C-alpha positions in Angstrom: 34.1 8.2 11.5 35.7 5.2 9.7 32.9 3.0 10.9 30.2 5.4 9.7 31.7 5.5 6.3 31.8 1.7 6.2 28.2 1.5 7.3 27.1 3.9 4.5 29.0 1.9 1.9 27.5 -1.4 3.2 24.0 0.1 3.1 24.6 1.4 -0.5 25.8 -2.0 -1.6 22.8 -3.8 0.0 20.4 -1.5 -1.9 21.7 -3.2 -5.1 20.0 -6.4 -4.2 18.5 -7.0 -7.7 21.9 -8.2 -9.1 21.5 -11.5 -7.3 17.7 -11.7 -7.0 14.9 -11.3 -9.5 14.0 -7.9 -8.1 13.7 -5.6 -5.1 16.2 -4.4 -2.5 16.2 -3.3 1.1 15.0 0.2 0.2 12.5 -1.0 -2.4 11.4 -4.6 -1.4 9.0 -7.0 -3.1 5.9 -8.3 -1.4 4.0 -11.5 -1.4 0.3 -11.6 -2.4 -0.8 -11.2 1.2 1.3 -8.0 1.5 4.2 -9.3 3.5 7.6 -8.1 2.6 10.1 -10.4 1.0 13.8 -9.5 1.4 15.3 -12.7 0.0 14.0 -15.2 -2.5 15.9 -18.4 -2.7 16.8 -20.2 -5.9 15.6 -23.7 -6.6 18.2 -26.5 -6.7 18.8 -26.0 -10.4 19.5 -22.3 -9.9 16.3 -20.7 -11.3 13.6 -18.6 -9.7 10.5 -20.3 -11.2 7.1 -19.2 -10.0 8.2 -16.1 -8.3 5.1 -14.6 -6.7 6.7 -11.6 -5.0 6.0 -8.4 -6.8 6.2 -4.7 -6.1 2.5 -4.4 -7.0 1.6 -6.6 -4.0 3.0 -4.0 -1.5 0.4 -1.9 0.2 2.5 1.3 -0.4 3.0 0.7 -4.1 1.3 3.1 -6.5 1.6 3.2 -10.2 
């Protein structure tokens, strides 16, 4: 039971991925223009996310 509670907490924290990345999370990821899922976008050496091409609109399941 202890491990199940820890797993639920870890999953909940991992869903808050937009705090460290420009957007998206495990439960609501971003996609590249070809439709592939992006779970992690890495920063450039200076710490910025310039030219981020991953967007929710690129995901095949995304509907406005």
